[in-house]
C-alpha positions as CSV (number, residue, x, y, z in Angstrom):
1,M,-16.3,-10.7,-17.5
2,S,-12.6,-10.0,-16.8
3,V,-10.4,-8.0,-14.4
4,L,-7.3,-6.0,-15.3
5,V,-4.7,-5.2,-12.6
6,L,-2.1,-2.6,-12.9
7,V,1.2,-4.1,-11.8
8,E,4.1,-1.9,-10.6
9,V,7.6,-3.2,-10.9
10,E,10.2,-3.2,-8.1
11,E,13.6,-4.6,-8.7
12,G,12.5,-6.9,-11.5
13,R,9.5,-8.3,-9.6
14,A,5.9,-7.3,-9.1
15,S,5.7,-5.0,-6.1
16,L,4.3,-6.4,-2.8
17,V,1.2,-4.3,-3.1
18,S,0.7,-5.3,-6.7
19,R,0.9,-9.0,-5.7
20,E,-1.7,-8.2,-3.0
21,A,-3.9,-6.5,-5.7
22,L,-3.6,-9.6,-7.9
23,T,-4.7,-11.8,-5.1
24,F,-7.5,-9.4,-4.2
25,A,-8.8,-9.3,-7.8
26,R,-8.6,-13.0,-8.3
27,G,-10.6,-13.5,-5.1
28,L,-13.5,-11.6,-6.6
29,G,-14.3,-14.4,-8.9
30,A,-15.1,-12.0,-11.7
31,G,-13.7,-13.9,-14.6
32,D,-10.3,-14.0,-16.3
33,L,-7.5,-12.2,-14.6
34,H,-5.3,-9.9,-16.7
35,A,-2.3,-7.7,-15.8
36,V,-0.9,-4.5,-17.4
37,V,2.7,-3.4,-17.0
38,V,4.0,0.0,-18.2
39,G,7.3,-0.8,-19.9
40,A,8.8,-4.2,-20.5
41,A,7.7,-7.0,-18.2
42,P,10.7,-8.6,-16.6
43,D,10.8,-12.4,-16.2
44,G,10.2,-12.0,-12.5
45,V,7.1,-10.1,-13.0
46,V,5.8,-12.6,-15.6
47,A,6.5,-15.4,-13.1
48,D,4.7,-13.5,-10.3
49,A,1.7,-13.0,-12.6
50,A,1.6,-16.6,-13.6
51,E,1.7,-17.7,-10.0
52,A,-1.3,-15.4,-9.3
53,G,-3.3,-16.9,-12.0
54,V,-3.0,-14.2,-14.7
55,V,-3.9,-15.4,-18.2
56,A,-2.2,-12.5,-20.1
57,V,0.3,-9.7,-19.2
58,H,-0.3,-6.7,-21.4
59,T,2.8,-4.5,-21.9
60,A,3.6,-1.2,-23.5
61,D,7.4,-0.9,-24.0
62,D,7.7,2.6,-25.5
63,P,10.7,4.8,-24.9
64,A,8.3,7.7,-24.1
65,L,7.3,5.7,-21.0
66,E,10.8,5.5,-19.5
67,R,9.9,8.4,-17.2
68,Y,6.8,8.2,-15.0
69,A,3.9,10.3,-16.4
70,A,0.5,9.6,-14.9
71,A,-1.5,10.6,-18.0
72,A,0.7,8.4,-20.2
73,W,0.3,5.5,-17.8
74,A,-3.4,6.0,-17.9
75,A,-3.4,5.7,-21.7
76,V,-1.6,2.3,-21.3
77,V,-4.2,1.2,-18.7
78,E,-7.0,2.2,-21.0
79,A,-5.4,0.2,-23.8
80,G,-4.9,-2.8,-21.5
81,G,-8.5,-2.6,-20.5
82,R,-9.6,-2.7,-24.1
83,A,-7.4,-5.6,-24.9
84,A,-8.6,-7.5,-21.9
85,R,-12.2,-6.4,-22.4
86,A,-12.1,-5.7,-18.7
87,D,-15.2,-4.9,-16.7
88,L,-13.2,-4.1,-13.6
89,V,-9.8,-2.4,-13.3
90,V,-7.8,-2.7,-10.1
91,A,-4.7,-0.8,-9.1
92,P,-2.5,-1.1,-6.0
93,G,-3.4,1.7,-3.5
94,T,0.0,3.4,-3.9
95,G,0.6,7.0,-4.9
96,R,1.0,6.0,-8.5
97,G,-1.8,3.5,-8.5
98,N,-4.3,6.0,-7.2
99,E,-3.0,8.8,-9.5
100,V,-3.1,6.7,-12.6
101,L,-6.7,5.4,-12.0
102,A,-7.8,8.9,-11.3
103,H,-6.6,9.9,-14.7
104,V,-8.4,7.0,-16.3
105,A,-11.6,7.9,-14.5
106,A,-11.3,11.5,-15.7
107,R,-10.5,10.6,-19.3
108,R,-13.3,8.1,-19.5
109,N,-15.9,9.9,-17.3
110,L,-16.0,6.9,-15.0
111,R,-16.3,6.7,-11.2
112,M,-13.5,5.4,-9.1
113,A,-13.3,3.9,-5.5
114,A,-10.0,4.4,-3.8
115,N,-8.4,2.4,-1.0
116,V,-10.8,-0.5,-1.1
117,V,-10.5,-3.1,1.6
118,A,-13.5,-5.4,0.8
119,V,-16.0,-5.9,-2.0
120,E,-19.6,-6.8,-0.9
121,S,-21.0,-7.4,-4.4
122,L,-19.9,-7.1,-8.0
123,S,-23.3,-6.2,-9.7
124,P,-23.8,-3.5,-8.6
125,L,-20.3,-3.0,-7.3
126,V,-20.5,-2.2,-3.6
127,V,-17.2,-1.8,-1.7
128,Q,-15.8,-0.9,1.7
129,R,-13.0,1.6,1.6
130,Q,-10.7,3.5,3.9
131,V,-11.4,7.2,4.5
132,V,-10.2,9.9,6.9
133,G,-6.7,8.5,6.7
134,G,-7.8,5.0,7.4
135,A,-9.6,6.0,10.6
136,A,-13.0,5.0,9.3
137,L,-14.6,2.7,6.7
138,E,-17.1,4.0,4.1
139,R,-19.5,1.8,2.2
140,A,-19.9,3.0,-1.4
141,S,-21.3,1.8,-4.7
142,V,-19.8,2.3,-8.1
143,D,-22.4,2.4,-11.0
144,S,-20.1,3.0,-13.9
145,R,-20.1,0.4,-16.7
146,V,-16.4,-0.2,-16.3
147,R,-15.6,-0.1,-12.6
148,L,-12.3,1.3,-11.3
149,M,-10.9,0.8,-7.8
150,S,-7.6,0.8,-6.0
151,M,-6.9,-1.7,-3.2
152,A,-5.6,-0.4,0.1
153,G,-2.2,-1.8,0.9
154,H,-2.1,-5.0,3.0
155,A,-5.9,-5.5,2.7
156,V,-5.1,-9.2,1.8
157,E,-2.1,-11.4,1.9
158,P,-0.5,-12.3,-1.5
159,S,-1.1,-15.9,-2.3
160,P,-0.7,-18.2,-5.4
161,A,-3.6,-19.4,-7.4
162,A,-4.7,-23.0,-7.2
163,S,-3.5,-23.4,-10.8
164,P,-0.9,-21.1,-12.4
165,G,-2.0,-18.9,-15.3
166,A,-0.5,-18.8,-18.7
167,A,0.6,-15.2,-18.2
168,T,1.1,-14.8,-21.9
169,V,3.0,-11.5,-22.7
170,T,0.9,-9.5,-25.1
171,P,2.4,-6.2,-26.4
172,L,-0.1,-3.3,-26.6
173,A,-0.3,-1.0,-29.6
174,V,-0.3,2.4,-27.8
175,T,0.5,5.7,-29.3
176,I,1.6,8.1,-26.6
177,D,0.2,11.6,-27.1
178,P,2.8,14.2,-26.4
179,K,0.2,16.1,-24.3
180,D,0.2,13.1,-21.9
181,L,3.9,13.7,-21.2
182,R,3.6,17.4,-20.2
183,A,3.8,16.4,-16.5
184,Q,6.4,13.7,-15.9
185,V,9.1,12.8,-13.4
186,V,12.4,14.0,-14.8
187,R,14.7,13.3,-11.8
188,T,14.5,11.3,-8.6
189,E,16.8,11.8,-5.6
190,Q,17.0,9.9,-2.3
191,R,16.4,12.2,0.6
192,E,19.3,12.7,2.9
193,T,17.2,11.6,5.8
194,G,16.2,8.4,4.1
195,D,12.9,7.2,2.7
196,A,9.9,5.5,4.2
197,S,9.6,2.5,1.9
198,G,10.8,0.1,4.5
199,L,8.3,1.5,7.0
200,T,5.3,1.5,4.8
201,A,6.0,-2.1,3.5
202,A,6.9,-3.6,6.9
203,R,4.7,-6.3,8.3
204,V,5.8,-5.4,11.9
205,V,6.3,-1.8,13.1
206,V,7.6,-0.9,16.5
207,G,6.7,2.7,17.3
208,A,7.9,5.1,20.0
209,G,6.8,8.5,21.2
210,R,7.6,11.1,23.8
211,G,7.8,8.2,26.3
212,A,11.2,7.3,24.8
213,G,12.5,10.3,26.8
214,G,15.1,11.5,24.3
215,P,17.4,10.5,21.4
216,D,19.1,7.9,23.6
217,G,15.8,6.2,24.5
218,F,15.3,4.2,21.3
219,S,17.9,1.4,21.8
220,G,15.2,-1.1,23.0
221,V,12.8,0.0,20.2
222,D,15.5,-0.5,17.6
223,A,16.5,-3.9,19.0
224,L,12.9,-5.1,19.1
225,A,12.2,-4.0,15.6
226,T,15.3,-5.8,14.4
227,R,14.4,-8.9,16.4
228,L,10.9,-9.0,14.9
229,G,12.2,-8.3,11.4
230,G,10.3,-5.0,11.3
231,A,10.8,-1.2,11.1
232,V,10.8,1.6,13.5
233,G,8.0,4.3,13.5
234,V,7.7,7.4,15.6
235,S,5.2,10.0,16.5
236,R,5.3,13.6,15.3
237,V,6.6,15.0,18.6
238,V,9.7,12.8,18.3
239,T,10.6,14.2,14.9
240,S,9.7,17.8,15.9
241,L,12.2,17.5,18.8
242,G,14.8,16.2,16.4
243,W,15.2,12.8,18.2
244,R,14.6,10.8,15.0
245,P,14.4,11.6,11.2
246,H,11.1,12.6,9.6
247,H,11.0,9.5,7.3
248,E,10.2,7.4,10.4
249,Q,7.1,9.5,11.3
250,V,3.8,7.7,11.3
251,G,0.7,9.9,11.1
252,Q,-1.3,12.4,9.1
253,T,1.8,14.3,8.1
254,G,4.0,11.3,8.0
255,S,3.6,7.7,6.6
256,R,0.4,5.7,6.7
257,I,1.1,2.1,7.7
258,A,-0.9,-1.1,7.6
259,P,1.3,-3.8,9.2
260,D,0.2,-7.1,10.7
261,L,1.4,-5.8,14.1
262,Y,2.1,-2.3,15.4
263,I,3.6,-2.0,18.9
264,A,3.2,1.6,20.0
265,C,5.5,2.4,22.9
266,G,5.1,5.6,24.9
267,I,2.8,7.1,22.3
268,S,-0.3,9.0,23.5
269,G,-2.2,8.4,20.3
270,A,-3.4,11.8,19.1
271,I,-5.9,11.6,16.2
272,Q,-3.1,12.7,13.7
273,H,-1.0,9.7,14.7
274,W,-4.0,7.4,14.7
275,A,-4.8,8.4,11.1
276,G,-1.5,6.9,10.1
277,C,-1.7,3.6,12.0
278,A,-5.4,2.8,12.2
279,S,-5.1,0.3,9.3
280,S,-2.8,-2.0,11.3
281,K,-4.3,-5.4,11.8
282,T,-3.2,-5.7,15.5
283,I,-2.1,-2.8,17.7
284,I,-0.4,-3.3,21.1
285,A,0.0,-0.2,23.2
286,V,2.7,0.1,25.9
287,N,2.0,3.2,28.1
288,T,2.1,4.3,31.7
289,D,-1.3,6.0,31.2
290,P,-4.2,3.6,31.1
291,D,-6.4,6.4,29.7
292,A,-4.2,7.4,26.8
293,P,-6.1,7.3,23.5
294,M,-3.7,4.7,22.1
295,V,-4.3,2.4,25.0
296,T,-8.1,2.7,24.8
297,K,-8.1,2.1,21.0
298,A,-5.5,-0.7,20.9
299,D,-6.3,-4.4,20.6
300,Y,-4.1,-5.1,23.5
301,A,-2.4,-2.9,26.1
302,V,0.5,-3.2,28.6
303,I,0.4,-0.6,31.3
304,G,4.0,0.1,32.2
305,D,7.1,2.0,31.4
306,M,8.4,1.2,27.9
307,H,12.0,1.2,29.2
308,E,11.0,-1.8,31.4
309,V,8.5,-3.5,29.2
310,V,10.6,-3.6,26.0
311,P,13.7,-5.1,27.6
312,A,11.5,-7.7,29.3
313,L,10.0,-8.5,25.9
314,L,13.4,-8.8,24.3
315,D,14.5,-11.2,27.2
316,E,11.4,-13.3,26.6
317,L,12.0,-13.5,22.9
318,G,15.6,-14.6,23.5
């Protein structure tokens, strides 16, 4: 039995969620751990794979793959699965990871479990996965011969294996069908309002809502996020009022986050916002209303004005 993990590359290294997926897959104890990389595998990625205990890194360095095309990536994952003789294929629960595995599932007539946070058993495969935007967990079984699943971001901490793997780079013989390139990314542009990559990857998020009072009410929130090495997130009403840019919005129509710590200041906690932050490991709510949904659902709550609580917290942190 072996496991194949799709590894996404960011700035010459395996992405954070990919390293989490490698740790997650290794922890299943399902046999040899393999990785597949679309394109050439930079030295940093190979080093990350070796640290995670990967025995082989399967690569497909084809000029046709220079632009992202989900169907073409799926063909590479299929080839990697055959080379690794994988019984289980895991992808990071990113937009690309989920899309690529969905293509693999459709091409091979297999079942796929998305956004998995825990595996109860391997035979049969029984998992717990996030549904309803992370507001609930679903217990599901996957009865395909080859099991496919994506791992929800931050479900585990990335960690090195007890012994490094060989991480032998093995080129794949893949012929890309022109039909698999009919839908591909031809251009990428950074939004003028910024992007949410820092927010979705942050281990600490300090959020603010209507309680901030206006555009000038975020100085303490910005300072606390900086002090904690985190990012700022806001509720929908804040962006609707034009107080902060949309890329900072957390919620059903914004970003879904899963930090170690989410401090929600002056946020009532409507279900749309909760859908975006429910996967946070620890939530602290700061609110004047003890009956606010965010307060009642939080792990910890401070009943008070955020404009008094946040400065006091900054003073305590020094």
